[in-house]
VEXDO-994667 format. One line per 4 residues: number of its first residue (from 0); their letters; for each residue x negated, y, z of C-alpha. Coordinates in Angstrom, 1 decimal. Example, Ala and Ser with C-alpha at 12.3 -4.5 7.8 and 13.67 -1.06 7.14 Angstrom:
% VEXDO-994667
0	AS	-12.3/-4.5/7.8  -13.7/-1.1/7.1
This chain:
% VEXDO-994667
0	MTVK	17.3/-32.1/45.1  16.0/-28.2/45.5  12.5/-27.9/44.8  10.7/-24.9/46.4
4	YIFQ	7.5/-24.4/44.9  5.2/-21.3/44.7  3.1/-19.9/42.0  -0.2/-18.9/43.0
8	SGVG	-2.2/-16.3/41.5  -4.3/-17.1/38.4  -6.4/-15.5/35.8  -4.8/-14.5/32.3
12	AGCN	-3.8/-11.5/30.7  -1.2/-10.4/28.0  -2.3/-10.3/24.2  -1.0/-8.2/21.4
16	CGLS	-1.8/-10.7/18.7  0.7/-10.1/15.8  2.3/-13.3/13.9  -0.1/-14.6/11.5
20	HHRS	-0.5/-17.5/9.0  -1.2/-20.3/11.4  -3.9/-22.8/10.5  -2.7/-26.4/10.1
24	VPPD	-6.2/-27.9/10.5  -8.9/-27.2/12.9  -11.7/-24.8/11.6  -14.8/-26.5/10.3
28	KNEA	-17.5/-26.0/12.5  -20.1/-26.9/9.9  -19.5/-24.3/7.5  -22.6/-23.0/5.5
32	PKSA	-23.1/-19.4/6.4  -22.1/-17.0/3.9  -23.8/-13.7/4.6  -27.0/-12.7/3.1
36	TCTN	-28.6/-12.5/6.5  -27.4/-15.8/7.8  -27.9/-17.4/4.7  -31.5/-16.6/4.9
40	RYLQ	-31.8/-17.8/8.3  -30.1/-20.8/7.2  -32.8/-21.5/4.4  -35.6/-20.7/6.7
44	NHEP	-34.5/-23.3/9.3  -34.4/-26.0/6.7  -37.4/-26.0/4.8  -37.3/-29.5/3.2
48	LKKI	-34.8/-28.0/1.0  -36.1/-28.4/-2.6  -35.7/-25.6/-5.3  -33.1/-27.2/-7.0
52	QIII	-30.9/-27.3/-3.3  -31.8/-23.6/-3.3  -30.8/-22.7/-6.5  -27.4/-24.7/-6.0
56	LALF	-26.6/-22.8/-2.9  -27.3/-19.8/-4.3  -25.1/-20.6/-7.5  -22.1/-21.3/-5.1
60	LIGC	-22.7/-18.0/-3.0  -22.1/-16.4/-5.8  -19.2/-17.8/-7.0  -17.9/-17.2/-4.1
64	QTKN	-17.8/-13.4/-4.8  -14.7/-11.9/-5.8  -14.8/-11.1/-9.8  -13.6/-7.8/-11.2
68	TSFK	-11.6/-9.4/-14.1  -9.3/-7.6/-16.3  -6.2/-9.1/-17.9  -4.4/-7.9/-20.8
72	ADLD	-1.2/-8.1/-18.6  -2.6/-5.1/-16.5  -2.7/-2.7/-19.6  1.2/-3.2/-20.3
76	KEFD	2.2/-0.2/-18.6  5.7/0.2/-20.6  8.1/-0.6/-17.7  6.2/0.1/-14.6
80	SGSN	9.2/1.8/-13.1  11.8/-0.2/-14.9  13.4/-0.2/-18.4  16.9/1.4/-17.2
84	TEMP	18.4/-1.1/-19.9  22.1/-0.7/-19.6  24.1/-3.5/-18.5  27.3/-4.3/-19.9
88	ELTN	30.2/-5.2/-17.3  29.8/-9.0/-16.2  31.9/-11.6/-17.9  31.7/-15.3/-17.3
92	ELTD	30.0/-15.8/-20.5  27.1/-13.2/-19.8  27.0/-14.4/-16.5  26.2/-18.0/-17.8
96	NLAL	24.0/-16.7/-20.0  21.8/-14.5/-17.6  21.7/-17.8/-15.3  20.2/-19.7/-18.1
100	LGKI	17.8/-16.8/-19.1  16.7/-16.4/-15.1  15.6/-20.2/-15.6  13.8/-20.0/-18.6
104	WGFL	12.4/-16.8/-17.9  10.7/-18.6/-14.6  9.8/-21.9/-16.4  7.7/-19.9/-18.7
108	KYHH	6.4/-17.6/-16.2  4.8/-20.5/-14.4  4.4/-23.1/-17.2  3.4/-20.9/-20.3
112	PEVG	-0.6/-21.3/-21.0  -0.4/-17.6/-22.2  1.7/-16.2/-19.3  -0.7/-18.1/-16.6
116	KGIY	-3.8/-16.6/-18.7  -2.3/-13.2/-17.8  -2.1/-12.3/-21.6  1.5/-10.7/-21.2
120	DWDD	3.2/-8.9/-18.2  6.0/-11.2/-17.7  8.2/-8.5/-16.0  7.6/-6.3/-19.1
124	ELFR	8.6/-9.5/-21.5  12.0/-9.8/-19.8  12.9/-5.9/-20.2  11.8/-6.1/-23.9
128	FLPE	14.1/-9.2/-24.3  17.1/-8.2/-22.1  19.0/-5.7/-24.5  19.1/-8.0/-27.3
132	YMNV	20.0/-11.0/-25.5  22.9/-9.0/-23.6  24.7/-8.7/-27.1  24.8/-12.3/-28.2
136	NNTR	28.1/-13.3/-29.3  28.1/-17.1/-28.9  26.0/-20.1/-27.2  24.5/-21.0/-30.8
140	QRDK	23.1/-17.3/-31.1  22.1/-17.5/-28.1  20.1/-20.5/-28.2  18.5/-19.6/-31.5
144	LLLR	17.6/-16.1/-30.0  15.7/-17.9/-26.7  14.0/-20.4/-29.2  12.7/-17.2/-31.3
148	WIEN	11.4/-15.5/-28.3  9.6/-18.4/-27.0  7.7/-19.4/-30.3  6.9/-15.5/-30.4
152	YGEV	4.4/-16.6/-28.0  2.5/-18.5/-30.8  2.1/-22.5/-30.5  1.1/-23.9/-27.2
156	PECI	-2.2/-26.2/-27.7  -2.3/-29.5/-26.5  -2.9/-30.1/-22.5  -5.8/-32.8/-22.3
160	TCKE	-5.8/-32.1/-18.6  -2.3/-32.3/-18.0  -1.2/-34.9/-15.7  2.2/-37.0/-15.1
164	TAAD	3.9/-36.3/-11.9  2.4/-38.5/-9.2  4.6/-41.4/-9.1  4.5/-41.3/-5.4
168	AYQK	5.1/-37.4/-5.4  7.1/-36.6/-2.2  9.1/-34.2/-4.4  9.0/-34.1/-8.1
172	PDFS	9.7/-31.1/-10.5  13.5/-30.4/-11.0  14.5/-30.1/-14.3  18.2/-31.1/-13.9
176	WLEN	19.2/-27.4/-15.2  17.2/-28.3/-18.2  18.6/-32.0/-18.8  22.5/-31.2/-18.0
180	GNMS	22.4/-27.4/-19.3  24.7/-26.7/-22.3  21.9/-25.6/-24.6  20.8/-27.0/-28.2
184	AALK	18.4/-30.1/-28.3  15.6/-27.7/-30.0  15.5/-25.5/-27.3  15.6/-28.3/-24.9
188	EKIK	12.6/-29.9/-27.0  10.4/-26.7/-27.2  10.6/-26.5/-23.2  9.9/-30.0/-22.7
192	EIYQ	6.7/-29.5/-25.2  5.5/-26.5/-23.2  6.1/-28.3/-19.9  4.1/-31.1/-21.6
196	NRHQ	1.1/-28.9/-22.4  1.3/-26.3/-19.7  -0.9/-24.2/-18.1  -3.8/-25.5/-15.7
200	GTHY	-6.3/-23.8/-13.3  -6.4/-20.6/-12.2  -3.2/-18.6/-12.8  -2.3/-15.1/-13.1
204	YIKK	0.9/-14.9/-10.6  0.0/-17.4/-8.1  -2.6/-19.1/-6.3  -3.1/-20.7/-2.6
208	VYRG	-4.3/-18.8/0.4  -7.8/-18.6/1.7  -8.4/-21.8/3.4  -4.7/-22.7/3.4
212	DNPE	-2.4/-24.6/1.1  0.6/-22.3/1.0  1.2/-20.3/-2.6  0.2/-16.6/-2.6
216	FLNE	2.0/-14.5/-5.3  -0.1/-12.2/-7.3  0.4/-9.4/-9.8  4.0/-8.5/-9.0
220	QAYP	5.1/-5.2/-9.4  6.7/-3.8/-6.2  9.1/-0.9/-7.8  9.0/0.7/-4.6
224	TSYP	12.2/2.9/-5.5  14.5/2.0/-2.2  17.5/1.3/-4.6  16.2/-0.3/-7.6
228	AKDL	18.4/-0.1/-11.2  20.2/-3.2/-12.6  17.7/-4.4/-14.4  15.3/-4.5/-11.4
232	RLLA	17.9/-6.0/-9.1  18.3/-9.0/-11.7  14.4/-9.2/-12.1  14.5/-9.6/-8.0
236	LYRY	16.9/-12.6/-8.2  14.9/-14.2/-11.1  11.7/-13.7/-9.1  13.6/-14.9/-5.7
240	WNII	15.1/-17.7/-7.3  12.0/-19.2/-9.5  9.6/-19.2/-6.4  11.9/-21.2/-4.2
244	HYFF	12.8/-23.5/-7.1  9.2/-24.4/-7.4  7.2/-23.4/-4.7  9.3/-24.1/-1.4
248	PYKY	8.7/-27.5/0.3  12.2/-27.8/1.7  14.4/-27.2/-1.3  15.7/-30.4/-1.3
252	LTDN	17.5/-29.7/2.6  19.5/-26.6/1.2  23.1/-26.9/2.0  24.0/-25.4/-1.7
256	NWNE	22.6/-26.9/-4.9  19.8/-24.6/-5.7  20.5/-24.6/-9.4  23.9/-23.3/-8.7
260	VLRE	22.7/-20.2/-6.6  21.3/-18.3/-9.3  24.5/-18.0/-11.3  26.5/-17.1/-7.9
264	YIPV	24.3/-14.5/-7.2  24.2/-12.4/-10.4  27.1/-10.3/-9.6  26.1/-9.6/-5.9
268	FINA	23.1/-8.7/-7.2  24.2/-6.5/-10.2  26.9/-5.1/-8.5  25.0/-3.8/-5.6
272	KTAL	25.7/0.0/-5.0  23.4/0.9/-2.5  19.8/0.2/-1.3  21.7/-1.3/1.4
276	EYQL	23.8/-3.5/-0.1  20.8/-4.8/-2.4  18.8/-5.3/0.8  22.0/-7.1/2.1
280	AVLQ	22.2/-9.2/-1.1  18.7/-10.4/-0.6  19.3/-11.3/2.9  22.1/-13.6/2.0
284	LAGE	20.3/-14.9/-1.0  17.5/-16.3/1.5  20.0/-17.6/3.9  20.9/-19.8/1.1
288	TSDT	17.3/-21.6/1.8  18.5/-22.4/5.3  14.9/-21.7/6.5  14.5/-19.6/9.7
292	HARL	11.1/-18.0/8.1  13.2/-16.6/5.2  14.6/-14.0/7.8  11.4/-12.1/7.3
296	LMGA	12.2/-9.2/5.3  9.6/-6.5/5.3  9.7/-2.8/4.3  7.0/-1.5/1.7
300	NETG	4.8/0.1/4.3  4.7/-3.1/6.7  1.2/-5.0/6.6  2.1/-7.6/9.4
304	FLRG	4.7/-9.1/11.2  5.5/-8.5/15.0  4.6/-11.5/17.4  7.5/-14.1/17.3
308	TRYA	10.4/-11.9/19.0  14.0/-11.8/18.5  13.8/-8.2/18.9  11.3/-7.5/16.0
312	PLRT	13.3/-5.3/13.5  13.6/-6.8/10.0  11.6/-4.2/8.7  13.8/-2.3/6.2
316	KEID	15.0/1.1/7.7  18.3/0.7/5.7  19.1/-2.7/7.8  17.9/-1.4/10.9
320	SLRG	19.8/1.4/10.8  23.1/-0.4/10.0  22.4/-2.9/12.8  22.0/0.2/15.2
324	TKYA	18.8/2.2/16.4  20.6/1.9/19.9  20.3/-1.3/22.4  22.1/-2.5/25.4
328	PFRV	19.8/-2.1/28.5  20.0/-5.9/29.4  19.0/-9.1/27.5  21.8/-11.2/26.5
332	RFIE	21.4/-14.9/25.1  24.1/-17.6/24.2  24.3/-19.5/27.4  26.9/-22.5/27.3
336	NKLT	28.2/-20.8/23.9  28.9/-17.6/25.7  26.9/-14.2/25.2  25.4/-13.7/29.0
340	VIDY	23.6/-11.2/30.5  20.1/-12.7/31.6  18.2/-10.1/32.7  17.5/-6.2/32.5
344	FKPK	14.7/-4.6/30.1  14.4/-2.3/33.4  15.7/-3.0/36.9  16.8/0.5/37.3
348	LKET	19.3/0.4/34.1  21.3/-2.0/36.2  22.7/0.8/38.5  24.2/2.5/35.5
352	AGLE	25.4/-0.5/33.3  27.0/-2.1/36.2  26.9/-5.9/34.7  25.6/-8.5/36.7
356	IGDF	23.1/-11.5/35.8  25.1/-14.2/34.4  28.3/-12.1/33.3  29.1/-12.9/29.7
360	ITHI	30.7/-10.6/26.8  33.9/-11.7/24.9  34.9/-8.7/23.1  32.8/-5.9/21.6
364	NGKK	34.8/-2.6/20.1  38.2/-4.8/20.4  36.6/-7.7/18.4  36.1/-11.2/19.8
368	IEYI	32.2/-12.3/19.6  33.4/-15.1/17.5  35.2/-13.1/15.0  31.8/-10.8/14.6
372	IDSI	29.9/-13.9/14.2  31.4/-15.3/11.6  31.7/-12.1/9.7  28.0/-11.6/9.5
376	KTYY	26.0/-14.7/9.9  25.4/-15.1/6.3  22.9/-12.3/6.6  21.0/-14.1/9.2
380	PASN	18.9/-16.8/7.4  18.2/-19.8/9.7  17.4/-23.4/9.8  20.1/-24.3/12.5
384	EAAR	22.8/-22.3/14.1  20.6/-22.3/17.5  18.2/-20.5/15.7  20.5/-18.2/14.0
388	RYYM	22.8/-17.4/17.1  19.1/-16.9/19.0  18.5/-13.9/16.9  22.0/-12.6/16.3
392	ATDL	22.5/-12.3/20.6  20.7/-9.3/20.6  21.7/-7.6/17.4  25.4/-7.9/18.8
396	MRSN	24.4/-5.6/21.6  23.3/-2.6/19.0  25.1/0.1/17.8  24.2/3.6/16.3
400	SNSI	26.6/5.1/18.7  26.1/6.5/22.5  28.6/3.5/23.7  30.5/0.5/23.0
404	HIVY	33.4/-0.6/24.6  33.1/-4.0/25.9  35.2/-7.0/27.7  33.3/-9.5/29.9
408	NSYG	33.6/-12.1/32.5  32.2/-11.5/35.8  32.2/-14.3/37.9  35.9/-15.3/37.0
412	TIKQ	37.0/-11.8/36.7  37.8/-10.0/33.4  36.6/-6.6/33.2  35.9/-3.8/30.6
416	KELT	34.0/-0.6/30.5  32.2/1.7/28.0  28.6/0.5/28.2  25.9/3.3/27.5
420	MVER	23.2/2.5/25.0  19.7/3.0/25.1  17.0/4.0/22.4  14.7/1.2/21.6
424	SDLN	11.6/3.6/22.7  12.9/3.8/26.3  13.1/-0.3/26.7  9.9/-2.7/26.9
428	MDEP	11.4/-5.0/24.5  8.6/-6.6/23.5  6.6/-7.0/26.4  6.0/-10.6/27.2
432	NSKL	8.2/-11.9/29.9  4.5/-13.2/31.8  1.2/-11.6/32.2  -0.3/-14.5/33.7
436	SYDS	-1.4/-17.3/30.8  -1.7/-20.0/33.6  -0.9/-20.4/37.2  -0.7/-23.2/39.8
440	IMIG	2.5/-24.3/41.3  2.0/-25.7/44.9  4.0/-29.1/45.6  3.5/-29.5/49.2
444	NDSG	0.9/-29.2/52.0  -1.1/-31.9/51.0  0.3/-33.1/47.6  -1.8/-31.1/45.4
448	VIGY	-0.5/-28.6/42.5  1.3/-28.9/39.2  -0.5/-26.7/36.4  1.5/-24.2/34.5
452	ITLE	0.6/-22.5/31.4  2.8/-20.4/29.1  1.6/-19.9/25.3  3.0/-16.8/25.2
456	TIKD	-0.2/-14.9/26.6  -2.7/-17.8/26.3  -6.1/-16.7/25.1  -9.0/-18.8/23.5
460	TEIS	-11.4/-18.0/26.2  -9.0/-19.4/28.6  -9.1/-22.8/27.4  -12.0/-23.9/29.3
464	DIKK	-11.1/-22.7/32.6  -7.7/-23.8/32.2  -9.1/-27.7/31.7  -11.3/-27.2/34.5
468	SFKN	-8.8/-25.8/37.0  -5.7/-28.4/35.8  -8.6/-31.4/35.4  -7.0/-33.1/39.0
472	AKGI	-3.8/-31.3/38.8  -0.7/-34.0/39.4  0.9/-32.7/36.3  1.1/-29.9/33.7
476	IIDI	3.4/-27.8/32.5  3.3/-26.0/29.0  5.8/-23.6/28.3  6.7/-23.1/24.6
480	RNYP	9.7/-21.1/25.0  7.8/-18.4/23.2  5.5/-18.0/20.5  2.0/-18.6/21.1
484	ATFV	-0.9/-16.0/21.1  -3.5/-18.0/19.6  -3.9/-21.2/17.8  -4.5/-24.1/20.2
488	PFVL	-3.0/-27.5/18.7  -6.3/-28.9/18.6  -8.5/-27.4/21.2  -5.6/-27.9/23.9
492	GEFF	-4.1/-31.0/22.4  -7.2/-32.9/22.6  -7.2/-32.5/26.5  -4.3/-34.7/26.6
496	TSTR	-5.0/-37.8/24.6  -7.6/-40.4/24.9  -7.7/-42.1/21.7  -7.7/-40.4/18.0
500	KPFA	-4.1/-40.0/17.2  -2.1/-38.3/14.1  0.5/-35.9/15.0  1.8/-34.2/11.8
504	RITT	1.7/-35.1/7.9  1.7/-31.9/5.5  3.0/-31.7/2.0  1.5/-29.0/-0.3
508	GNLN	2.7/-27.7/-3.9  0.6/-28.7/-6.9  0.1/-25.3/-8.8  -0.8/-27.3/-12.2
512	NPGE	2.6/-28.9/-11.9  5.1/-26.5/-10.1  7.9/-28.3/-8.1  5.6/-31.2/-7.3
516	FNFR	4.8/-31.7/-3.7  2.4/-34.3/-2.2  1.0/-34.9/1.1  -2.1/-33.1/1.5
520	PYPN	-5.5/-35.0/1.2  -7.6/-35.6/4.1  -11.1/-33.9/3.4  -12.8/-37.7/4.5
524	SLNY	-10.2/-39.6/2.8  -9.6/-41.7/5.9  -5.8/-41.3/6.3  -2.5/-43.0/5.6
528	KAGT	-0.5/-43.1/2.3  1.7/-41.0/1.5  5.3/-42.2/0.5  8.5/-40.5/-1.1
532	RDNL	11.2/-39.4/1.3  13.0/-42.7/0.2  10.4/-44.9/1.7  8.5/-43.1/4.1
536	NDSK	10.4/-45.1/6.8  10.2/-48.2/5.4  6.5/-49.9/5.6  7.7/-52.5/3.3
540	NLKS	7.6/-49.9/0.7  4.0/-48.6/1.2  2.0/-50.6/-1.1  -1.5/-50.3/-1.8
544	ENSI	-4.5/-51.8/-3.9  -6.8/-51.1/-1.0  -4.6/-51.9/2.0  -6.3/-52.0/5.5
548	NSEG	-3.6/-53.4/7.7  -0.3/-55.3/7.7  1.6/-52.1/7.2  0.1/-51.2/3.8
552	FKLN	-1.8/-48.0/4.8  -4.2/-46.7/2.4  -7.2/-44.5/3.1  -6.3/-41.4/0.5
556	HSMP	-3.9/-38.7/2.1  -4.2/-36.7/5.0  -2.6/-36.0/8.5  -4.0/-33.7/11.4
560	FLSN	-5.4/-35.8/14.1  -6.1/-35.1/17.8  -9.2/-36.5/19.4  -11.1/-36.1/22.6
564	NTGN	-15.0/-35.6/22.5  -15.1/-36.1/18.7  -17.4/-32.8/17.6  -16.3/-32.3/14.4
568	RDSL	-12.7/-33.2/14.7  -12.2/-33.1/10.6  -14.5/-36.0/10.8  -14.3/-39.9/12.0
572	KNFE	-18.4/-40.0/12.1  -19.6/-40.3/15.4  -16.6/-40.9/17.1  -17.3/-41.8/20.6
576	QPTS	-14.6/-43.3/22.8  -13.5/-40.6/25.5  -14.1/-41.5/29.1  -12.2/-40.3/32.2
580	ENYF	-14.4/-37.4/32.2  -13.0/-35.4/29.5  -9.5/-35.9/29.6  -6.1/-35.2/31.4
584	QGKL	-4.8/-38.6/33.0  -1.8/-36.9/34.4  1.8/-36.2/33.5  2.3/-33.5/30.7
588	IVIV	5.7/-31.8/30.2  6.3/-29.3/27.4  9.1/-27.3/27.5  10.9/-26.1/24.4
592	NEAT	14.4/-24.3/23.4  15.5/-22.0/20.7  12.6/-19.7/20.7  10.4/-22.2/19.6
596	ISLA	9.4/-21.3/16.1  6.6/-22.3/13.4  3.4/-22.2/15.1  5.2/-23.2/18.3
600	EYTA	6.9/-26.4/16.9  3.3/-27.5/15.6  1.8/-27.2/19.1  4.8/-28.8/20.6
604	MALR	4.1/-31.6/17.9  0.5/-32.1/18.5  1.1/-32.1/22.3  3.6/-34.6/21.9
608	AGDN	0.8/-36.8/20.7  -0.5/-36.9/24.1  -1.3/-39.9/26.4  1.7/-39.3/29.0
612	TTII	3.8/-36.5/27.4  7.6/-35.7/28.1  9.2/-33.0/25.8  12.3/-31.3/27.4
616	GSQT	14.6/-28.5/26.5  16.9/-27.9/23.8  16.6/-28.0/19.6  14.1/-25.7/18.6
620	QGAD	14.3/-23.7/15.2  13.5/-26.0/12.9  11.2/-23.8/10.5  7.5/-25.3/10.5
624	GDVS	4.5/-24.2/8.1  2.7/-21.3/7.3  5.0/-18.2/5.8  4.3/-17.1/2.2
628	LIPL	5.8/-13.6/1.2  7.6/-12.7/-2.2  7.3/-9.2/-3.3  10.6/-7.8/-4.7
632	PGGI	11.6/-4.7/-6.4  12.4/-2.1/-3.8  9.1/-2.6/-1.9  10.2/-5.4/0.0
636	KAGF	8.8/-8.8/1.1  10.7/-12.0/1.6  9.3/-14.6/3.7  9.7/-18.7/3.5
640	SGIG	7.9/-21.5/4.7  5.1/-22.3/2.4  4.2/-26.0/3.2  6.0/-28.8/4.6
644	IYYP	5.4/-30.3/8.1  6.4/-33.9/8.7  5.9/-36.2/11.8  3.3/-39.1/10.9
648	DGKE	6.2/-41.7/10.3  7.5/-39.0/7.6  10.4/-37.6/9.6  11.3/-33.9/9.0
652	TQRI	11.0/-31.1/11.7  12.4/-28.4/9.2  16.1/-27.6/10.2  15.8/-30.6/12.9
656	GIVP	13.5/-28.8/15.0  11.4/-30.5/17.7  14.1/-32.9/19.1  13.1/-33.5/23.0
660	DIEV	12.9/-36.4/24.8  15.5/-35.3/27.3  17.8/-32.3/26.9  18.0/-29.9/29.3
664	KPTI	20.0/-26.4/28.9  20.3/-23.8/31.0  23.8/-22.9/32.7  25.6/-19.8/33.7
668	QGIR	25.8/-20.9/37.1  21.8/-21.6/36.9  21.7/-18.1/35.7  23.5/-16.4/38.4
672	EGRD	21.7/-18.0/41.2  18.4/-16.9/39.4  17.0/-20.3/38.7  14.7/-21.7/35.7
676	ELLE	16.5/-24.9/35.4  14.1/-26.2/32.7  11.0/-25.5/34.9  12.9/-27.3/37.8
680	KAIE	13.2/-30.1/35.8  9.9/-30.3/34.5  8.8/-30.2/38.2  11.0/-32.9/39.0
684	LILK	10.2/-35.3/36.5  6.2/-34.8/37.8  7.2/-35.3/41.0  9.1/-38.4/40.2
688	EYDI	5.9/-39.9/38.4  4.2/-39.8/41.5  7.0/-40.5/43.9  6.8/-37.1/45.8
692	EISE	9.3/-36.2/48.0  9.4/-32.3/48.8  11.6/-30.9/51.6  14.2/-28.4/51.0
696	N	12.7/-26.7/53.9
């Protein structure tokens, strides 16, 4: 059936919102005000407060102020520009030794109390130790030197507050490198001693972001020279490897054993001959995380991200220049595994380009597309192949030349031509595909309407109007084949549910025990018990001393909830059973595809919790969780997913993405006919829900 539908004009506007760390929990509406003016008004309106309450509030506000605390480590300026340590030619033995040093250096950085307190600049301590260390002759000498180095920082006092790793921790610290490592018993015991008496509390090098749980890395020297010396490149590798080892919630999902990655990349970093080779080494290392967020590699002058678009440059001028400053005049995407022309950035460019919508390219400058992909894919960090190809597609059609030679298939005829390339500034590449946030689709003379919402341009101020406009619609389609312009999982998601429903579980790292990840505690302690990866899907293993039902749930761990008409969404207090007045009772269709990432995926999870939701489309990017940035020598910052996001039953979203209930993919034929086959399917499902038949006339 071919459905004819008409978009009615609606209200909406574009948004230039930058990609930001999206919130995984709703805002707390009952926060006490923090400004002096608001505080005075707050106190004036609460006369019954006793003096002691006023004093406590004042102390709280004072404690929230930023303190100018100086650390001894800040005074160490000896190697602020690097050490220029001479690196001997790499041998297998030296590579092994450097790999071990990197792991011990990183362990001490995040566990030794003196380092955590900011007594030592840990970069500088590495540079002081390196020259002597690289000259050791055998394993015995190496281990003695390492032991003496550690002991130079004094005896570690007994830690009274250190706790053992939680028995039900979702991830536990990985010390297999220590247990299985070829090192002396004395060195192993010293490392274990430090672990048992590790640093607790405020740390010089790490904290959690404000009002969030993903890690933020502090006091890391940028060493802004674009091409760092060998010692700084080694430091970059050490930094990155250890941060992923201790603070990446999905380390267990990488394709390769992370413990082996460090040694493998030592020669790659040491032997990088240019700034470009160094940055490519970082990208290649980032690819080992199997995390699409790791593709973010920002230059020194970048303070934020572009919205989630495949056209956003990676932000280092060297890599951007390598990939080319000129672009094809049209958008391309892999359709049926073929690099297909789907649209022109500007319609007038079609006259000179000559390719039709739906033509697909097979060769570029004499090389097959498949060959090019295989040769460069390691420099495209991605959680899955759908995500990798999404970002590669546009880059395949970039060049520094004024033209490229292409071979393409046009309606079954093989053609070739010199394609003129266009400067990025002459294309509207980053403009949203739609300027309307929502609209109505007429489905017949008397059959009502279907609401259509795209999150690409949605605004907070439009949510109320959207709910009013579509309250009585036959169905609503929410298009998340984009990156949301604002955070709507709760405020929009609750419109589609009649009861309180969990939709995600979140793991966060324990900074007092690096490498341990647990499900986030819920503010009011009214949530399900967290299990380990081995028992999350087996309710028989979920045992509790305070069980409240036959499935063994315990009220001590968190998951975000959707609820309708609850007031403060963080609380179950005063929860009222919603009525038909305040939630949508029709059919909801959510559209996703390989452009859906991060906040977009989290939003899809929230919408899936609706009473009558169907998700259609194809595999999403599988990278969910607030982004953390790793500062690296060379003035660059590398991203990764900083918290873990899971379904309520413990199933992973990382790498897998949002699995649609009905898989629908565009076809080359559909592209040629100018059809949106996913939107057509969404409309078809809503019509079927109500047995509505529409004439093709």
